[in-house]
N, CA and C of each residue as an Amber inpcrd file, in Angstrom:
protein
   717
 -18.1560000 -16.7270000  16.6970000 -17.6990000 -15.7050000  17.1060000
 -16.6030000 -15.1250000  16.7860000 -16.6740000 -13.2450000  16.5240000
 -15.7970000 -12.4130000  15.6660000 -14.5600000 -11.8750000  17.1400000
 -13.4870000 -12.1750000  16.6540000 -12.3570000 -12.0530000  17.9160000
 -12.7070000 -10.0840000  18.3340000 -12.4840000  -9.0150000  16.9190000
 -11.8550000  -8.1010000  17.1990000 -13.6920000  -7.6050000  16.4970000
 -15.0710000  -7.0480000  18.3690000 -15.2250000  -6.5360000  17.7440000
 -15.7770000  -5.6890000  16.7590000 -15.0320000  -4.2630000  17.4360000
 -14.6180000  -2.9830000  17.1650000 -14.1200000  -3.0600000  15.4630000
 -13.9990000  -3.6810000  14.7990000 -12.9180000  -3.4180000  13.5580000
 -14.1890000  -3.8700000  12.9170000 -14.8040000  -4.8510000  12.6050000
 -16.9610000  -5.2470000  12.1220000 -17.1010000  -3.5900000  11.8690000
 -17.2870000  -3.2010000  13.0620000 -17.9770000  -2.0820000  13.4830000
 -18.0490000  -0.7190000  13.1000000 -16.7660000  -0.5660000  13.3960000
 -15.9100000   0.4260000  13.0340000 -15.8550000   0.5520000  11.2790000
 -15.5510000  -0.3930000  10.4240000 -15.7140000  -0.6380000   8.8420000
 -17.2590000   0.0790000   8.1570000 -18.0290000  -0.7680000   9.0230000
 -19.3520000  -1.1840000   9.0750000 -19.6950000   0.3240000   8.7300000
 -18.7420000   1.1970000   9.1910000 -19.7280000   3.0010000   9.8100000
 -19.2370000   3.4080000   8.5150000 -17.8570000   2.8330000   7.8990000
 -17.5410000   3.0550000   6.7220000 -17.9540000   3.0180000   5.6440000
 -18.8810000   1.7940000   5.4290000 -19.6990000   1.3150000   4.0720000
 -18.9830000  -0.1340000   3.8520000 -17.7650000  -1.0450000   4.7980000
 -17.2530000  -1.7330000   4.4500000 -18.0820000  -2.5960000   5.6200000
 -18.8770000  -3.5710000   4.7810000 -19.3740000  -4.8290000   5.4100000
 -18.6290000  -6.4870000   4.8280000 -18.3590000  -6.5980000   6.5940000
 -17.5900000  -7.5360000   6.2800000 -18.2270000  -9.3630000   6.4850000
 -17.7250000 -10.2740000   5.3360000 -18.0950000 -11.0720000   6.2830000
 -18.0160000 -12.1200000   6.9720000 -18.3460000 -13.2490000   7.1470000
 -17.8060000 -14.4870000   8.2000000 -16.2910000 -14.9070000   7.6770000
 -16.3600000 -15.1330000   6.0600000 -15.1400000 -15.6120000   5.6690000
 -13.9340000 -14.4230000   5.8050000 -14.4090000 -12.7720000   5.8640000
 -13.3900000 -12.0860000   5.6280000 -12.6160000 -11.7540000   6.8670000
 -13.7260000 -11.3980000   8.0470000 -13.4250000 -12.0140000   9.1530000
 -12.2470000 -12.9170000   9.4530000 -12.9510000 -14.0390000   9.3730000
 -11.9990000 -15.4670000   9.7080000 -10.3570000 -15.2470000   8.2610000
 -10.9200000 -14.5790000   7.1660000  -9.3760000 -14.0870000   6.9260000
  -8.1060000 -13.1610000   7.6810000  -8.9080000 -12.3190000   8.2420000
  -8.3930000 -11.3120000   8.4750000  -7.5530000 -12.0600000   9.9710000
  -8.3240000 -12.9280000  10.9020000  -7.9280000 -13.7960000  12.0600000
  -6.7780000 -14.6260000  11.8560000  -6.5950000 -15.2650000  10.5700000
  -5.4890000 -16.2130000   9.7000000  -4.2940000 -15.1080000   9.5180000
  -4.2280000 -14.3390000   8.4210000  -3.2480000 -13.2670000   8.2250000
  -2.9950000 -13.2770000   9.6430000  -3.5990000 -12.8250000  11.1840000
  -2.8500000 -12.4990000  12.2340000  -2.0630000 -13.0220000  12.4060000
  -2.7850000 -14.7790000  13.0900000  -1.8130000 -15.4320000  13.0240000
  -0.5920000 -15.9880000  12.7050000  -0.7310000 -16.0370000  11.0430000
   0.7970000 -15.7790000  10.4220000   1.5610000 -15.0210000  10.4470000
   1.4060000 -13.9030000  10.3980000   1.8220000 -12.6040000  10.9130000
   2.3170000 -12.2900000  12.0110000   2.0550000 -13.1280000  13.0880000
   2.5680000 -13.3880000  14.3270000   3.6290000 -14.2480000  14.3800000
   3.2680000 -15.8140000  13.9630000   3.9540000 -16.9190000  13.7050000
   5.5270000 -16.6570000  12.7550000   5.1670000 -16.0500000  11.8460000
   6.5590000 -16.0060000  10.6320000   7.3800000 -14.5600000  11.2750000
   6.6940000 -13.5620000  12.0580000   7.5230000 -12.8690000  12.8340000
   9.0050000 -12.9310000  13.9660000   8.1350000 -14.7170000  14.3210000
   9.0500000 -14.9900000  15.1710000  10.5960000 -15.5460000  14.7320000
  10.4440000 -15.8850000  13.3390000  11.9130000 -16.3970000  12.1740000
  12.5480000 -14.9340000  11.9260000  11.5040000 -14.2110000  11.2490000
  12.0740000 -13.1940000  10.6940000  10.8800000 -12.1990000  10.9610000
  11.9820000 -10.9020000  10.5800000  11.8630000  -9.8900000  11.3590000
  10.6890000  -8.9210000  10.1660000   9.2340000  -9.2810000  10.5550000
   8.0730000  -8.4300000   9.7740000   7.1290000  -7.5760000  10.2760000
   7.9200000  -7.1340000  11.6720000   6.2820000  -5.9430000  12.4910000
   7.0570000  -6.0770000  13.9040000   7.0540000  -4.9040000  14.4210000
   7.3490000  -4.9740000  15.9990000   6.0490000  -4.7480000  16.5460000
   4.8590000  -4.8810000  15.2680000   3.8680000  -5.4180000  16.6760000
   3.1630000  -6.4150000  16.3010000   2.7420000  -7.3370000  17.4860000
   2.3370000  -8.2950000  17.7680000   1.4120000  -8.5350000  18.2810000
   0.9300000  -7.9450000  19.2640000  -0.3110000  -7.7170000  19.9880000
  -1.6260000  -7.8130000  18.9780000  -2.3520000  -8.5020000  19.4700000
  -3.6790000  -8.1470000  18.0410000  -4.0720000  -7.4360000  18.1270000
  -4.2820000  -6.7630000  19.3060000  -5.7500000  -5.3490000  19.2780000
  -4.3940000  -4.1750000  18.2740000  -3.3500000  -4.8220000  18.2980000
  -2.5760000  -3.4240000  17.9180000  -2.2110000  -3.9730000  16.9680000
  -2.5680000  -5.2640000  15.8070000  -2.2900000  -5.8720000  14.7310000
  -3.5060000  -4.8580000  13.9230000  -4.2430000  -4.7760000  14.7240000
  -5.9910000  -4.9450000  14.1540000  -6.1590000  -3.6910000  13.6720000
  -5.6590000  -2.8300000  14.7910000  -5.7480000  -1.3520000  14.9860000
  -4.3460000  -0.3110000  13.3880000  -3.2210000  -0.9970000  14.2560000
  -1.9290000  -0.4770000  13.4150000  -1.6750000  -1.1770000  12.0900000
  -2.0590000  -1.9600000  11.5520000  -1.9050000  -3.3360000  10.6730000
  -2.7920000  -2.7890000   9.6930000  -4.1340000  -3.0680000  10.1850000
  -5.3780000  -3.9170000   9.5910000  -5.8990000  -2.6610000   9.1520000
  -6.5140000  -1.9950000   9.9620000  -7.4060000  -0.5900000  10.0850000
  -6.4980000   0.5220000   9.0760000  -5.3610000   0.7230000   9.7470000
  -4.2700000   1.9790000   9.2850000  -4.5780000   1.4010000   7.7300000
  -4.2420000   0.2290000   7.3380000  -4.4250000   0.0180000   5.9680000
  -5.1580000  -0.0770000   5.0930000  -6.5730000  -0.0350000   5.7820000
  -8.1730000   0.4730000   4.9460000  -8.2810000   1.3920000   5.3090000
  -7.8150000   2.3660000   5.4690000  -8.1710000   3.8640000   6.0700000
  -7.8320000   4.5820000   4.4810000  -6.8710000   4.1410000   3.5430000
  -7.2640000   4.6980000   2.3080000  -8.2740000   4.2270000   1.6860000
  -9.0630000   3.0040000   1.5680000 -10.8960000   2.9300000   0.9960000
 -11.6590000   4.2660000   2.0740000 -11.1060000   4.9390000   2.7740000
 -12.5400000   5.7330000   3.0670000 -12.3930000   7.2100000   2.3470000
 -11.1060000   7.1560000   1.5830000 -10.9200000   8.1670000   0.6970000
 -11.0130000   8.3090000  -0.4850000 -11.0510000   6.8840000  -1.1470000
 -11.1960000   6.6640000  -2.5490000 -12.5870000   4.9100000  -2.1080000
 -12.9750000   5.4950000  -3.3010000 -14.1940000   4.3610000  -3.4370000
 -13.5840000   3.1810000  -4.3660000 -13.0200000   2.1020000  -3.6570000
 -12.4780000   0.8970000  -4.2550000 -12.9650000  -0.1440000  -5.2010000
 -14.3700000   0.8470000  -5.0500000 -15.5550000  -0.2950000  -5.8380000
 -15.1010000   0.2840000  -7.3080000 -14.8820000   1.5650000  -8.2190000
 -14.3920000   2.0670000  -8.9480000 -13.1750000   1.6080000  -9.7580000
 -12.3040000   0.8780000  -8.7550000 -10.6110000   0.2780000  -8.2180000
 -10.2940000  -1.0550000  -8.9340000  -9.7370000  -1.4090000 -10.2630000
  -9.8830000  -2.9880000 -10.5830000  -8.3120000  -3.2180000 -10.3160000
  -7.3640000  -2.3640000 -10.5260000  -5.7130000  -3.0710000 -10.2270000
  -4.7390000  -2.3480000  -9.1760000  -4.5010000  -3.0120000  -8.1750000
  -3.5340000  -1.9390000  -7.7420000  -2.0470000  -2.3140000  -7.3340000
  -1.2040000  -1.3180000  -7.5740000   0.0650000  -1.8830000  -6.8520000
   0.8910000  -1.7760000  -6.0800000   1.4920000  -2.7110000  -5.0910000
   1.6290000  -2.0650000  -3.4930000   3.6090000  -1.9600000  -3.3460000
   4.1980000  -0.9060000  -3.5230000   5.1980000  -0.8660000  -3.4280000
   6.2820000  -1.1390000  -2.1460000   7.1060000  -2.0800000  -2.3070000
   7.9290000  -2.0900000  -0.7950000   6.7890000  -2.4590000   0.5100000
   5.8070000  -3.2950000  -0.1670000   4.8080000  -3.3190000   1.2510000
   5.3230000  -4.5530000   2.7170000   6.1010000  -4.5670000   2.2330000
   6.6630000  -5.1850000   3.8210000   6.2510000  -6.7810000   4.3500000
   5.1760000  -6.3230000   4.9550000   4.2200000  -7.6040000   5.6470000
   2.7720000  -8.0640000   4.4950000   2.8600000  -6.8880000   4.1220000
   1.5490000  -6.8800000   3.2980000   0.8040000  -6.0560000   2.9760000
   1.1240000  -4.8580000   3.6920000   0.5670000  -3.3820000   3.9820000
   0.6860000  -2.2100000   3.4010000  -0.5960000  -1.6500000   2.4310000
  -1.4650000  -2.4260000   3.1150000  -2.3290000  -2.5240000   1.7490000
  -1.9430000  -3.5080000   1.2720000  -2.9380000  -3.2790000   0.2060000
  -3.4060000  -5.5200000   0.0870000  -2.8370000  -6.1850000   1.8560000
  -3.8620000  -7.6760000   1.8000000  -4.6750000  -7.3980000   2.2410000
  -4.8410000  -6.2850000   3.5950000  -6.0530000  -6.2940000   3.9630000
  -7.0980000  -5.1240000   3.0580000  -6.9030000  -4.8240000   1.7230000
  -7.6570000  -4.4630000   1.3600000  -8.2820000  -5.0070000   0.2240000
  -7.1680000  -6.4970000  -0.5710000  -7.7780000  -7.4560000  -1.1760000
  -9.1140000  -7.7050000  -0.0880000  -8.3080000  -7.6100000   0.6490000
  -9.7230000  -9.0740000   1.6070000 -11.0990000  -8.5630000   1.9810000
 -11.0240000  -6.8850000   2.1610000 -12.2210000  -6.6250000   2.2380000
 -12.9070000  -5.6890000   0.7890000 -11.8890000  -5.9460000  -0.2620000
 -12.2390000  -6.1090000  -2.1500000 -12.2190000  -7.0560000  -2.5200000
 -12.3600000  -8.0830000  -2.8820000 -11.7510000  -9.3990000  -3.3240000
 -11.3500000  -9.2040000  -5.2990000 -12.6820000  -8.2040000  -5.4630000
 -12.2040000  -7.9870000  -7.1600000 -11.2040000  -7.5520000  -7.7690000
 -10.5650000  -6.8660000  -6.5780000  -9.2940000  -6.3080000  -6.7360000
  -8.4140000  -7.3370000  -7.2650000  -6.8850000  -6.7040000  -8.3310000
  -6.1580000  -7.5500000  -9.0330000  -4.8380000  -6.3580000  -8.3400000
  -4.6860000  -7.0620000  -7.3820000  -3.3040000  -7.0990000  -6.5000000
  -1.7710000  -7.5500000  -7.1330000  -0.9860000  -6.7690000  -7.2510000
   0.0390000  -6.6260000  -7.5780000   1.0310000  -6.2930000  -6.4380000
   2.0350000  -7.0290000  -5.6300000   2.7180000  -6.4800000  -4.2890000
   4.7940000  -6.4980000  -5.0060000   4.9670000  -5.5640000  -4.9380000
   6.4370000  -5.2220000  -5.2230000   7.4860000  -5.3390000  -3.7900000
   8.1870000  -6.3530000  -3.8880000   9.2530000  -6.3000000  -2.6260000
  10.7090000  -6.7310000  -2.8750000  11.4810000  -6.0350000  -2.1530000
  12.7220000  -6.4970000  -2.8400000  13.9930000  -7.4340000  -1.5050000
  12.9230000  -7.7170000  -0.6690000  13.4850000  -9.1380000  -0.5680000
  12.8600000 -10.2720000   0.1000000  13.2040000 -11.6320000  -0.5540000
  12.4640000 -12.6450000  -1.3020000  12.2930000 -13.1960000   0.2950000
  12.5610000 -13.1490000   1.0690000  12.3150000 -13.5250000   2.7330000
  10.4540000 -13.1400000   2.7990000  10.3980000 -11.8700000   2.5370000
   8.5610000 -10.9550000   2.6110000   8.0120000 -12.0400000   1.7710000
   8.5170000 -11.9920000  -0.0300000   7.9130000 -12.6350000  -0.6770000
   7.2250000 -13.4360000  -0.4160000   8.2460000 -14.4610000   0.0860000
   7.8480000 -15.8730000   0.3710000   6.6510000 -15.9370000   1.1760000
   6.9160000 -15.2990000   2.7950000   5.6810000 -14.9090000   3.8830000
   4.4590000 -14.2960000   2.8340000   4.6450000 -13.2640000   2.0020000
   3.4210000 -13.0220000   1.5050000   3.2830000 -14.2550000   0.4700000
   3.2270000 -14.7320000  -0.2090000   3.0910000 -15.6030000  -1.3070000
   1.9280000 -16.8580000  -0.0890000   2.6070000 -17.2220000   1.2620000
   1.9620000 -18.0390000   2.3330000   1.1290000 -17.8470000   2.5170000
   0.9060000 -16.4510000   3.0790000  -0.2160000 -15.3520000   3.0520000
  -1.4040000 -15.4120000   2.6240000  -1.0370000 -14.9660000   0.6610000
  -1.9860000 -15.3720000  -0.5020000  -2.5730000 -17.0050000   0.2680000
  -1.8970000 -17.8370000  -0.2730000  -2.1420000 -18.8970000  -0.7750000
  -3.1150000 -19.5390000   0.4820000  -2.5900000 -19.4460000   2.3210000
  -3.7000000 -19.5070000   3.1360000  -4.9470000 -19.1990000   3.2310000
  -5.2580000 -18.1420000   2.5530000  -6.1860000 -16.9380000   2.8650000
  -6.6830000 -17.4970000   1.7760000  -6.6560000 -17.7920000   0.5850000
  -7.1930000 -18.3490000  -0.5030000  -7.6840000 -17.5800000  -1.1320000
  -6.7310000 -16.0720000  -1.6490000  -6.7360000 -15.0260000  -2.3570000
  -6.8630000 -15.4280000  -4.0250000  -7.3500000 -15.0710000  -4.5630000
  -6.4010000 -14.9050000  -6.4350000  -6.4700000 -13.6720000  -6.5070000
  -5.7610000 -13.8990000  -7.8230000  -5.7330000 -12.7800000  -8.9120000
  -4.5000000 -11.6050000  -7.9620000  -3.4690000 -11.8990000  -7.1590000
  -2.3840000 -11.7120000  -6.5080000  -0.8000000 -12.0010000  -6.8170000
  -0.1520000 -11.0380000  -7.4090000   0.7130000 -11.2980000  -7.6870000
   1.9060000 -10.7980000  -7.0340000   2.8020000 -12.2150000  -5.9240000
   4.0600000 -11.3110000  -5.2350000   5.2470000 -11.4000000  -6.2360000
   6.2580000 -10.1830000  -6.8520000   6.9560000 -10.1570000  -7.2110000
   8.1740000  -9.5200000  -6.5380000   9.4650000 -10.5420000  -6.7330000
  10.8420000 -10.5000000  -5.5790000  11.1000000  -9.0720000  -6.7250000
  12.1420000  -7.8690000  -6.3550000  12.7560000  -7.0130000  -7.3390000
  12.5540000  -5.8010000  -6.5540000  13.1290000  -5.0940000  -7.2170000
  13.6430000  -3.3220000  -7.2370000  12.5670000  -2.8130000  -7.7830000
  11.5640000  -1.8150000  -7.2810000  10.6230000  -1.3170000  -7.6060000
  11.5480000  -0.5450000  -9.1080000  12.6650000  -0.3250000  -9.3160000
  12.9450000   0.9440000 -10.3540000  13.1180000  -0.2380000 -11.8920000
  13.3450000  -1.8220000 -11.3140000  13.1900000  -2.5180000 -12.4170000
  12.2290000  -2.9160000 -12.9730000  11.4480000  -3.1070000 -11.9840000
   9.8090000  -3.8270000 -12.0940000   9.2270000  -3.1260000 -12.7580000
   9.3610000  -1.5380000 -12.4360000   8.7050000  -0.5200000 -13.1360000
   9.2330000  -0.3230000 -15.1430000  10.2030000  -0.6310000 -14.9590000
  10.8380000  -0.8290000 -16.3230000  10.1510000  -2.3700000 -17.3530000
   9.3820000  -3.4410000 -17.1800000   8.3350000  -4.3880000 -17.4150000
   7.4220000  -3.5960000 -18.1090000   7.4240000  -4.1790000 -19.3150000
   6.2970000  -3.5750000 -20.3700000   4.5980000  -3.5700000 -19.3260000
   4.8370000  -5.2460000 -18.5010000   3.8800000  -5.2230000 -18.3310000
   2.7870000  -4.2660000 -17.1720000   4.0810000  -4.1250000 -16.4460000
   3.4110000  -2.9770000 -15.2010000   4.0100000  -1.3550000 -15.1530000
   4.1940000  -1.3060000 -16.4790000   4.4420000   0.3460000 -16.4990000
   4.0730000   1.4000000 -16.8950000   3.1700000   1.9310000 -16.2170000
   1.7850000   2.7660000 -16.3810000   0.3750000   2.0930000 -16.7590000
   0.4700000   1.5210000 -15.7710000  -0.8120000   0.2870000 -15.9490000
  -2.0330000   0.0430000 -14.6300000  -1.4460000   1.1080000 -13.6810000
  -2.1290000   0.9640000 -12.3820000  -2.9800000   1.8750000 -12.6480000
  -4.4680000   0.8360000 -11.7130000  -5.5500000   2.4030000 -11.3560000
  -4.7520000   3.1960000 -10.1600000  -4.5630000   2.0940000  -9.2580000
  -3.5660000   3.0790000  -7.7940000  -2.7310000   2.1940000  -7.6780000
  -1.8440000   2.6000000  -7.4900000  -0.2270000   2.1220000  -6.5380000
  -0.1090000   2.9730000  -5.0610000  -0.0120000   2.1080000  -4.6930000
   0.5290000   2.7430000  -2.5290000   1.5780000   2.1490000  -2.5730000
   1.8010000   3.1020000  -1.1410000   3.4420000   3.0060000  -0.4310000
   2.6700000   3.4250000   0.7710000   2.8840000   2.3950000   2.0780000
   3.0030000   3.0620000   3.0040000   4.1430000   3.0970000   4.2720000
   4.8350000   4.6880000   4.6270000   5.3180000   5.0680000   4.8420000
   7.0030000   3.9550000   4.4790000   7.1470000   3.9630000   3.2990000
   8.5720000   3.6860000   2.9120000   9.9370000   4.5590000   2.6330000
   9.5880000   5.9320000   1.9970000  10.8460000   6.8680000   1.4820000
   9.7990000   8.3600000   1.9800000  10.5460000   9.0570000   1.3450000
  10.2890000  10.3680000   1.2550000   9.4170000  10.4670000   0.3070000
   8.5210000  11.3140000  -0.2020000   7.8200000  11.7020000  -1.1410000
   8.0650000  12.1470000  -2.1200000   9.5630000  12.3860000  -2.7810000
  10.3440000  13.0210000  -3.6420000  11.3000000  11.3520000  -3.9360000
  11.6960000  10.5570000  -3.3050000  12.0370000   9.4070000  -3.8990000
  10.9230000   8.4520000  -4.2530000   9.7310000   8.3300000  -3.2670000
   8.6340000   7.4480000  -3.8580000   7.8670000   7.6550000  -5.4110000
   7.6310000   9.2890000  -5.3000000   7.0560000   9.9790000  -7.0040000
   8.0930000   8.6740000  -7.6920000   8.9460000   8.7660000  -7.8590000
   9.8270000   8.0530000  -8.7610000   9.8040000   6.3800000  -8.4840000
   9.4780000   6.2430000  -7.8370000   9.6170000   4.1910000  -7.3620000
   7.6310000   3.9020000  -7.7490000   6.7720000   4.6890000  -7.7300000
   5.6100000   4.4240000  -7.2660000   4.9260000   4.9560000  -8.9260000
   5.0330000   6.2800000  -9.3160000   4.4810000   7.1000000 -10.2330000
   4.7230000   6.2560000 -11.9600000   6.1310000   5.3190000 -11.9550000
   6.0100000   4.7310000 -13.5860000   5.0940000   3.4250000 -13.4580000
   4.5250000   3.4290000 -12.1620000   3.6240000   2.0050000 -12.3740000
   2.1050000   2.5350000 -12.4370000   1.9870000   3.7540000 -11.8500000
   0.0080000   4.1370000 -12.6130000   0.3450000   4.7670000 -13.6800000
  -1.3590000   4.7060000 -13.7750000  -1.6910000   4.8120000 -15.3220000
  -2.4510000   6.2180000 -15.6950000  -1.9560000   6.5880000 -16.6130000
  -2.4030000   7.6070000 -16.9510000  -3.5950000   8.2220000 -16.5870000
  -4.3420000   8.7540000 -15.6480000  -5.6060000   8.4780000 -15.0180000
  -6.0670000   8.6800000 -13.9920000  -4.3310000   7.2890000 -13.6430000
  -4.7040000   6.8670000 -12.3490000  -3.8760000   7.5680000 -10.5480000
  -3.8190000   6.7540000  -9.9530000  -3.3570000   7.1820000  -8.9010000
  -2.6700000   7.0890000  -7.9180000  -1.6580000   7.6250000  -7.2270000
  -0.4050000   6.8900000  -6.6670000  -0.9600000   7.7430000  -4.7830000
  -1.2480000   6.3240000  -4.4660000  -1.5570000   6.9410000  -2.7630000
  -0.4200000   7.1500000  -1.8650000   0.1900000   8.1880000  -1.0380000
   1.2540000   7.6950000  -0.6260000   1.0330000   7.8550000   1.1150000
   0.6710000   6.6930000   1.8980000   0.1350000   6.6500000   3.4230000
   1.7690000   6.6210000   4.3520000   1.2190000   8.3190000   4.8230000
   2.2990000   8.9940000   5.6040000   1.8960000   8.9320000   7.3740000
   2.5810000   9.4450000   7.7220000   1.5990000   9.5840000   9.6550000
   1.8080000  11.0970000  10.2070000   3.4490000  11.7610000  10.5660000
   2.5580000  12.6920000  10.4980000   2.6520000  13.9070000   9.1070000
   2.5300000  14.7760000   9.9990000   1.9390000  16.0180000   8.2440000
   3.2490000  15.8770000   7.4870000   2.8290000  15.2200000   5.9880000
   3.4650000  15.4370000   5.0690000   3.7630000  16.6290000   4.0710000
   3.2330000  17.7960000   4.7510000   3.3950000  19.3850000   3.8690000
   4.8810000  19.6230000   3.8880000   5.5240000  19.6930000   4.5760000
   7.4730000  19.3550000   4.2760000   7.4370000  18.7820000   3.2050000
   7.5350000  17.4310000   2.7960000   7.4330000  16.2260000   1.6430000
   6.9440000  16.4470000   0.6730000   5.7870000  16.9850000   0.5360000
   4.7710000  17.7190000  -0.6030000   5.5070000  18.9010000  -1.0550000
   6.2340000  20.0230000  -0.1000000   6.4900000  21.2450000  -0.8490000
   8.0150000  20.3510000  -1.6110000   8.8660000  19.7180000  -0.5870000
  10.1090000  19.1400000  -1.3070000  10.2060000  18.1480000  -2.9120000
   8.6130000  17.9670000  -3.0480000   9.1100000  16.8430000  -4.5320000
   8.1150000  17.5440000  -5.3740000   7.7850000  18.7990000  -5.3540000
   7.3900000  19.5000000  -6.9340000   8.5630000  19.0570000  -7.8000000
   9.6530000  19.3030000  -7.8630000  10.0020000  18.8420000  -8.9440000
   9.8740000  17.6630000  -9.5280000  10.1960000  16.7800000  -8.5110000
   9.9970000  15.4560000  -9.3500000   8.4900000  14.9410000  -9.2380000
   7.3580000  15.4540000  -8.9030000   5.8020000  15.6560000  -9.1720000
   6.0770000  15.7980000 -11.0920000   6.4000000  17.2880000 -11.0400000
   6.3790000  17.7190000 -12.5440000   7.9460000  16.8600000 -13.3350000
   8.6360000  16.0750000 -13.1200000   9.6140000  15.2380000 -14.1570000
   8.4090000  14.0080000 -14.2890000   7.4430000  13.6580000 -13.0010000
   6.9500000  12.1740000 -13.4540000   5.8480000  11.9670000 -13.3500000
   5.1040000  13.5490000 -14.0010000   4.1040000  13.6330000 -14.8640000
   2.8530000  13.6690000 -13.3820000   3.1160000  13.8390000 -12.1260000
   2.4800000  13.9160000 -11.3130000   1.7300000  15.0640000 -10.5470000
   0.4450000  15.1860000  -9.9390000  -0.0880000  16.0390000  -9.0650000
  -1.0170000  16.2290000  -8.0920000  -0.0960000  17.0510000  -7.6940000
  -0.9180000  16.0770000  -5.8210000  -2.5030000  17.1270000  -6.0490000
  -3.3010000  15.6990000  -5.5310000  -4.8570000  16.4670000  -5.8900000
  -5.7030000  16.6240000  -3.9050000  -4.7420000  15.8020000  -3.4480000
  -5.6880000  16.1520000  -1.9420000  -4.2840000  15.3210000  -0.5200000
  -4.4030000  15.8840000   0.0080000  -3.9610000  15.6600000   0.8880000
  -5.3450000  15.2260000   2.2620000  -5.5540000  13.7220000   2.1050000
  -6.5390000  13.1870000   3.4640000  -5.9730000  13.1000000   4.6900000
  -6.3940000  13.3140000   5.8230000  -5.9610000  12.5080000   7.7090000
  -7.1540000  12.0810000   7.8950000  -6.5830000  11.9570000   8.6080000
  -7.4080000  10.5280000  10.1530000  -6.5700000  10.4330000  11.2510000
  -6.8600000   9.8660000  12.6530000  -6.1690000   9.5400000  13.5790000
  -6.8430000   7.5690000  13.9050000  -5.7590000   7.4290000  14.1560000
  -6.1130000   5.8890000  14.3830000  -7.4960000   5.9050000  15.4790000
  -8.4720000   4.8120000  15.6220000  -9.4780000   5.1800000  16.8800000
  -9.0340000   5.4840000  18.0630000  -7.7790000   4.4880000  18.4960000
  -7.6080000   4.2630000  19.9850000  -6.5670000   5.2560000  20.4160000
  -5.2790000   4.3350000  19.8790000  -4.2180000   5.7430000  19.9330000
  -4.0240000   6.4420000  19.0640000  -5.2720000   7.1060000  18.7020000
  -4.9830000   8.0390000  18.2200000  -3.9480000   8.6800000  17.3370000
  -2.7020000   8.0910000  16.7730000  -1.7910000   9.1210000  16.1810000
  -2.1270000   9.1910000  14.7830000  -1.3740000  10.3650000  14.5760000
  -2.0320000  11.0000000  12.7990000  -2.0870000  10.3180000  12.0830000
  -2.6380000   9.8870000  11.0450000  -2.4670000   9.4520000   9.3450000
  -2.7820000  10.2370000   8.6990000  -1.9320000  10.2790000   7.4760000
  -2.0860000  10.9130000   6.3170000  -1.9730000  10.9740000   4.7140000
  -2.8420000  11.1370000   4.2480000  -2.6350000  10.0070000   2.7920000
  -2.4280000  11.2500000   1.5890000  -1.0850000  11.2470000   1.3760000
  -0.7880000  11.8160000   0.1500000  -1.7130000  11.7270000  -1.4880000
  -2.5640000  12.1700000  -1.8770000  -3.3210000  11.8560000  -3.5050000
  -3.2400000  11.8600000  -4.5700000  -2.1770000  11.6370000  -5.1950000
  -1.1480000  11.9800000  -6.2800000  -1.8110000  11.4320000  -7.6590000
  -2.0920000  12.6470000  -8.8520000  -2.6340000  12.1550000  -9.9270000
  -1.6960000  12.0520000 -11.1760000  -1.8200000  10.9210000 -11.5340000
  -0.8610000  10.0690000 -13.1950000  -1.5200000  11.7200000 -14.1290000
  -0.6980000  12.5420000 -14.6580000  -1.7060000  13.2200000 -15.5370000
  -0.9630000  12.5280000 -17.1790000   0.1460000  12.2450000 -16.9900000
   0.7350000  11.3150000 -18.4540000   1.3600000  10.5850000 -18.4160000
   1.7930000  10.0270000 -19.8960000   2.9410000   8.3260000 -19.3370000
   4.0970000   8.7770000 -18.7270000   5.0830000   7.9870000 -17.8510000
   6.5720000   8.0090000 -17.1420000   6.8870000   8.8020000 -18.4730000
   7.9820000   9.4620000 -17.8100000   8.8430000   9.6620000 -19.4520000
   9.8790000   8.5260000 -19.2910000  10.8810000   8.3660000 -20.2780000
  11.4960000   7.1800000 -20.6440000  12.6150000   7.1290000 -19.9290000
  13.2690000   8.1390000 -19.6540000  14.5010000   7.8780000 -18.7050000
  13.8760000   7.6950000 -17.2180000  13.0080000   7.4970000 -16.5490000
  12.2570000   7.0600000 -15.4360000  11.8750000   6.0520000 -15.6440000
  11.8530000   4.9710000 -14.5150000  13.0350000   5.4300000 -12.9710000
  14.3580000   5.2110000 -13.0810000  15.1870000   5.7930000 -12.7510000
  16.7240000   5.9480000 -12.9570000  16.9600000   4.3310000 -12.4520000
  18.2010000   4.2570000 -11.7360000  18.5560000   2.6660000 -11.4580000
  18.7140000   2.2130000 -10.5110000  18.8590000   1.3600000  -9.9410000
  18.0120000   0.6950000  -8.5110000  19.1480000   1.2270000  -7.5320000
  18.2380000   1.7600000  -6.2210000  18.5170000   2.5040000  -5.2360000
  19.4000000   3.8030000  -5.2700000  19.0580000   4.9000000  -7.1760000
  19.2470000   6.1960000  -7.4710000  18.1690000   6.8440000  -6.5360000
  16.6900000   6.8280000  -6.7470000  15.7410000   7.6720000  -6.2980000
  16.6320000   7.6510000  -4.4300000  16.1970000   6.5710000  -3.9560000
  16.2450000   7.0150000  -2.2960000  18.0420000   8.0830000  -2.2890000
  18.3770000   7.6060000  -2.7040000  20.0860000   8.3490000  -2.3020000
  20.2860000   9.9620000  -3.2180000  19.6190000   9.6120000  -4.3440000
  19.6800000  11.2030000  -4.9710000  18.7220000  11.4920000  -5.4990000
  17.6280000  11.9150000  -4.7060000  16.0480000  12.3690000  -4.8220000
  15.7090000  13.3510000  -6.1480000  15.1900000  13.8010000  -6.7970000
  14.6060000  14.3450000  -7.3920000  14.1710000  15.6520000  -6.4450000
  15.2690000  16.8780000  -6.4180000  15.0320000  18.0050000  -5.7850000
  15.4050000  19.5290000  -6.2220000
């Protein structure tokens, strides 16, 4: 019997049907998150219903606004405990997923989760986004790039758009209305060849806190000078 009844039901209303195996994967993920959280700081949210709402459902909200059956590859930048990419991967097993995080301890956790859940085609890379984005295997390569609550948009554009292929999308997942960040990021979007196509919003089902997704289309390949060296995009955003 599935533990969190509303989760599968609400996803089903959005056209995502979870199998028994997928429900089991979410449950194992929850247990591993809580277990590892005792020895390293992964999340402040550990109560089961809250993890399902604020991490799993929240991560999957991206798929409500984009047809993931048409997406083949995603990169998740500064993924932390695996959000949003791992919940999306569980729900859409065909995806090829790359996770980039600068903290090796988190990468070890993510590799363990991937192994325990039996996920394939997930690579967890320990490194700074600025450095990884310079590698030919990752530059201008991904259909969709995500970042959830990592930094302000003017900085994120430089961290994430270099991974995004021409014609692909960078989806920045935000809490409160990001309009001021969007306004502030005009110059960085121009420099990094991105264009805001839409800003979607929704509320979490129980807590009702706001969520926004800024969907940015990549118009052209990344200019050679970007990203600048590690740390610079956060310290000196292009504004």
